[in-house]
C-alpha positions in Angstrom: -13.8 -4.6 15.0 -13.8 -4.7 11.2 -17.0 -2.5 11.1 -15.3 0.1 13.3 -12.2 0.1 11.1 -14.5 0.5 8.0 -16.3 3.5 9.6 -13.0 5.2 10.6 -11.6 4.6 7.1 -14.8 6.0 5.5 -14.7 9.1 7.7 -11.0 9.7 6.9 -11.5 9.2 3.2 -14.4 11.6 3.3 -12.4 14.2 5.2 -9.5 14.0 2.7 -11.9 14.2 -0.2 -13.8 17.2 1.0 -11.0 19.2 2.8 -7.8 20.3 1.1 -4.8 19.6 3.5 -3.0 22.5 1.9 -5.5 25.0 3.2 -7.5 23.4 6.0 -6.2 24.1 9.5 -7.5 20.7 10.8 -4.6 18.8 9.2 -1.4 18.7 11.2 1.9 20.1 9.8 4.9 17.8 9.7 6.8 18.3 13.0 10.1 17.2 11.4 9.7 19.9 8.7 8.6 22.5 11.2 11.7 21.8 13.4 14.3 21.3 10.7 13.0 22.8 7.5 13.7 19.5 5.8 11.1 17.1 4.3 10.5 13.8 6.0 9.7 10.7 3.8 6.0 11.3 4.5 5.8 15.0 3.8 3.2 15.7 1.2 1.3 12.5 1.8 -1.9 14.2 3.0 -1.9 16.4 -0.1 -1.1 13.4 -2.3 -4.1 11.5 -0.8 -6.4 14.5 -1.5 -5.1 14.7 -5.1 -5.6 10.9 -5.7 -9.1 11.1 -4.3 -9.8 13.7 -7.0 -8.1 11.7 -9.7 -5.0 13.9 -10.1 -2.2 11.3 -10.1 0.3 13.8 -11.5 -0.2 16.2 -8.6 -0.1 13.3 -6.1 3.2 12.2 -7.6 4.6 15.7 -7.2 3.5 15.9 -3.6 4.9 12.5 -2.6 5.9 9.9 -5.2 6.9 7.4 -2.5 3.4 7.4 -1.1 1.9 6.9 -4.6 4.2 4.0 -5.2 3.5 2.6 -1.8 -0.3 2.3 -2.3 -0.2 -0.8 -4.5 2.4 -2.4 -2.2 0.1 -1.8 0.8 -2.8 -3.2 -1.2 -0.9 -6.5 -1.2 0.6 -6.3 2.3 -2.5 -5.4 4.3 -4.5 -8.5 3.2 -1.5 -10.7 3.7 -1.1 -9.3 7.2 -4.8 -10.1 7.9 -4.3 -13.7 6.7 -1.2 -14.2 8.8 -2.6 -17.0 10.8 -4.4 -18.7 8.0 -1.6 -18.5 5.5 1.7 -18.3 7.5 3.8 -19.4 4.5 2.5 -16.6 2.4 3.1 -14.1 5.2 6.7 -15.3 5.6 7.3 -14.9 1.8 5.9 -11.4 1.7 7.3 -10.1 5.0 10.8 -11.6 4.6 14.0 -9.8 5.5 14.5 -8.7 1.9 11.2 -6.9 2.0 12.0 -5.2 5.3 15.5 -4.1 4.2 14.3 -3.1 0.7 11.6 -0.9 2.3 14.1 0.6 4.7 16.6 1.4 1.8 13.8 2.8 -0.4 12.5 5.1 2.4 16.0 6.3 3.3 16.9 6.9 -0.4 13.6 8.9 -0.8 14.3 10.9 2.4 17.8 11.8 1.3 16.9 12.3 -2.4 14.1 14.7 -1.8 16.2 16.9 0.5 19.5 16.8 -1.5 18.3 16.6 -5.1 14.7 17.9 -4.7 12.9 14.8 -5.7 
């Protein structure tokens, strides 16, 4: 299973590195934006990943700052999730209700802010 996940990740990273989501037709458009004209919290994430893979942090920030900020958080949370059974106390500290509610508030603030104030 870890080998399959690594292969899938390598293919995805390669695709995002070689193909620009802004111009390539293989990348899906955001259905929320297509239907409403508003940006969802994830809008711009594909372009941000492409920019980060090319070392352009400023462009990635402009495309989706929340995604850029989320990467270090995910770099901590994913290994903790994988160690859930071996280190249950660590898991409970990282995935506590404050983390869940804080994430919810941050995503909602980002969603509202980018549509109301153009963040």
